[in-house]
C-alpha angles and dihedrals in degrees: 000000000000094000090046089053097052101033097081091061097034094091126162120247108276128203094247091053091048092045092051091048094049093046092050091047096045097043099040116012093043088054091051092053093044094050090046092064105021096095094050100068099051093042094124093048094046090052090048089050090052090048094050095043093047090050090050093050101040104023096240138071119258120246119260091250092053091047091053091048093051092050092045089052090052090053100040096044088074090069092045091050090050090051091053091046093053094061100071094045094102094051094045098049091046097047102034102022129240094292093044092053089045090066091066097076090051090056092050099073109130125235122235116287120230104154138053101245102056097043097084088048094056096072090041095054093043094044092050087060090044090052087061093042095052090061103032098050098056089041091054095045092046091054098046097043124088112245093254091055101040093097096047096046092040093059098047092084089057090058089054091049088058091045089052091053090046092049091052091049093049096044089047093062114116090243091061124025099334095099124103097255096049106049095092087058089043090058093047102052090096087081090078101062091035092055093046091052091048091054098046102036094082090067092065124080128235122266108286092218092054092049095048105034101035103025100028088225100152095171094050092046091049093050091047092050092049090050094049099039097039097227138095100225106075098144094118092053091047090051091054089052091048088052090054090047092052091049093058116099088209132014091213118100109250125229127242091258091052090049092053091048095046106102093191092069099033095112090050091049092049090048092053090050093050100046096041094048091040092056092058098033087057084074097243098153111018096038097046094045094047093042095049094052092045096047097044090043091054089049091055092241133127111252112250131201101279100170097104095093090060093048090048091050094051092045088055089051092055092060096040105039094082090050102039098030133225098280098058091047091053094046095045092041098052092041090051091050091050089052090050092051091052090046093051090050091051092046093051091049094050095044094059107127096020121117098218114047119203119240113229092164100096089064089053090050090067087078099180096205101055109131097011095095091056090049092048091051089062094045100047096059138055124233099277094050100038101086093050090047091054090051090054094044095042096047092048090047092055093041091052090047091055093044094053093046091050099041101038097075090052090049089054091053097044096044098038089249098281107076096042088088091064089072090060090042090059092049092051093050093049093049092048089051092050092051091049093051103035118018116078127210113273100184114133093357128125121236090254092052091050091050090050091055091056091043090065091063126083109262114258117246091357122123115252111257091239094050093094091056093062092071112094121195112220119210115255112254124238090259091058092247117133110213119238119266 
């Protein structure tokens, strides 16, 4: 009976599923990773460009502090643009569908920069599109994938994010596009994958769950399922979707405010907040980038593309997440990162006075939880709550990214560079503890089954249903005085 129950959704990976995943990852996630690192390699040339253009416009060179501020703004505005882009996700995926909202990142590729004024806007325009992409792509893949493939397909975009960072690091080498005359072209290469995605996306159908649950388009959902699963008999999958549709109190997509006020999903909302903020507050991007440049600079060496450990770690996750589950990966991953942060602190303390510091940063770049929070955001909520949950998770992800990038240099100054990693170590330990105590395993479970697991727990920050019965009204005395409680 058990095998008969799980066999309808235990489908093998089909070519349409793989093609949709690769297209989403290549045209969106690769761009996110590339834009994340593209302004780091030509930093010297961008500052020289700012210096020359400022001198041409105002007749004098800018101060070093102003030059640093302009470059920092160019780098940090990517996170702020992503934060802005994450806000309209709920409206876009509800009005235009998952695939319709997916077109937005492809339209956000920046043009070449040849003047001072538009350069800070290029990361902002591109990152606004990436803010949409970072939420829409895992939502789309989570809804088209069978439950036994959700983990595998959901982590493929994270591999392409790492490949995007690696591509930017390689192309930014002085021997390739890292020279002064090539960095405008270097910033504009994202047009290629964006255009390819724009051309091929029309061949792929809309999310079957969106068509059936939100649009009540049974024929469209059936055709999409047959296309993705590669078979004609999809009645069991449709029945699972109908079960989720019947379990919804309302077919309308709820707002962020309604999500935050809904006590029935408060544990899910808190879990999305914790794991999405925890992934960035672990220091994955800002810490590793700043640490790598600092350590290799102190060693007198040219920084090299050191993103391969992270890509290897995520590739390993893809082939183990359906066996180990989401929960063990999160617990082991955050615990491992906390251990690495403590190890980096110890290494920096012990290497004081040495001329060749050791680089512990590549081990930290493995980051064994990258991609899992985006996957968990899709799995913890049903259809009506999922867009609002992605807005909350995506906005906090970008806000935490900006916070770490802005605060980390000050932490290095105030803590002499060594003990700043203990802050991130504490965050990793607390997140691992939360996952161990609160978040259940979601492997091979439908969205309805996951919601039922959380429904058995007492709502968080919600009065107990019997609390109102504990109040006793005393009769008023003959003197008109009501006795104290």
